[in-house]
C-alpha positions as CSV (number, residue, x, y, z in Angstrom):
1,X,-37.9,-30.2,-7.3
2,X,-37.1,-31.5,-10.7
3,X,-35.6,-35.0,-11.3
4,X,-32.3,-33.3,-12.3
5,X,-32.0,-31.6,-8.9
6,X,-32.7,-34.8,-7.0
7,X,-30.3,-36.5,-4.7
8,X,-27.1,-38.3,-5.9
9,X,-25.3,-41.2,-4.4
10,X,-21.5,-41.0,-4.0
11,X,-19.3,-44.1,-3.3
12,X,-16.9,-43.3,-0.4
13,X,-14.7,-46.3,0.2
14,X,-17.0,-49.1,1.3
15,X,-19.9,-46.7,2.1
16,X,-22.3,-44.7,0.0
17,X,-23.2,-41.1,0.8
18,X,-26.5,-39.6,-0.4
19,X,-26.3,-35.9,-1.2
20,X,-29.6,-34.1,-1.6
21,X,-30.4,-30.9,-3.4
22,X,-27.5,-30.9,-5.8
23,X,-27.5,-27.9,-8.2
24,X,-26.6,-29.1,-11.7
25,X,-25.5,-25.6,-12.8
26,X,-22.9,-23.2,-11.7
27,X,-23.9,-19.8,-10.2
28,X,-23.5,-16.7,-12.3
29,X,-20.1,-15.1,-12.4
30,X,-19.5,-12.7,-9.5
31,X,-19.3,-8.9,-10.0
32,X,-15.9,-7.4,-10.7
33,X,-16.4,-4.8,-8.0
34,X,-17.2,-7.5,-5.4
35,X,-14.1,-9.4,-6.3
36,X,-12.0,-6.3,-6.0
37,X,-13.4,-5.6,-2.6
38,X,-12.5,-9.1,-1.5
39,X,-8.9,-8.7,-2.8
40,X,-8.5,-5.3,-1.0
41,X,-10.0,-6.7,2.2
42,X,-7.8,-9.8,2.1
43,X,-4.7,-7.7,1.6
44,X,-5.6,-5.4,4.5
45,X,-6.6,-8.3,6.8
46,X,-4.3,-9.0,9.7
47,X,-6.0,-12.4,10.1
48,X,-4.9,-13.8,6.8
49,X,-1.5,-13.7,5.0
50,X,-1.9,-14.5,1.3
51,X,-0.2,-13.0,-1.7
52,X,-2.3,-10.8,-4.0
53,X,-2.5,-13.4,-6.7
54,X,-4.0,-15.9,-4.2
55,X,-6.7,-13.3,-3.2
56,X,-7.6,-12.8,-6.8
57,X,-7.9,-16.6,-7.3
58,X,-10.0,-16.9,-4.2
59,X,-12.2,-14.0,-5.3
60,X,-12.8,-15.7,-8.7
61,X,-13.7,-19.0,-6.9
62,X,-16.3,-17.5,-4.5
63,X,-19.9,-17.4,-5.5
64,X,-20.4,-14.4,-3.2
65,X,-17.0,-12.5,-2.8
66,X,-18.7,-9.5,-1.3
67,X,-19.8,-11.6,1.7
68,X,-16.2,-12.9,2.2
69,X,-15.0,-9.3,2.0
70,X,-17.4,-8.3,4.8
71,X,-16.0,-11.0,7.0
72,X,-12.4,-9.9,6.4
73,X,-13.1,-6.2,7.1
74,X,-11.2,-4.8,10.0
75,X,-13.3,-3.4,12.8
76,X,-13.9,0.3,12.7
77,X,-11.8,1.8,15.5
78,X,-14.2,4.7,15.7
79,X,-17.0,2.5,16.9
80,X,-17.7,2.9,20.6
81,X,-17.4,-0.6,22.1
82,X,-17.9,-1.5,25.8
83,X,-14.5,-1.4,27.5
84,X,-12.8,0.5,24.7
85,X,-12.5,3.6,26.7
86,X,-11.1,2.0,29.8
87,X,-14.5,1.2,31.4
88,X,-14.8,-2.3,32.8
89,X,-17.4,-4.6,31.4
90,X,-19.7,-6.0,34.0
């Protein structure tokens, strides 16, 4: 670890907080396709209700928008899940 990547101390009221492993550079810009997937997944999600502009802002702010898109994807209704055909789950 270089000295530039070492811990920093932040004053928080009367206390000090030591934060280790602070990256001093921003990650590379995310891929346009990954950001588009996040926007589409967000708009299709029943779990989150944001306007399209908000999804675009969120996609630009994420270091890994493709991962967020995966979390927002709706479950595939064709997947056979226990109990989905009326069977009880024991």
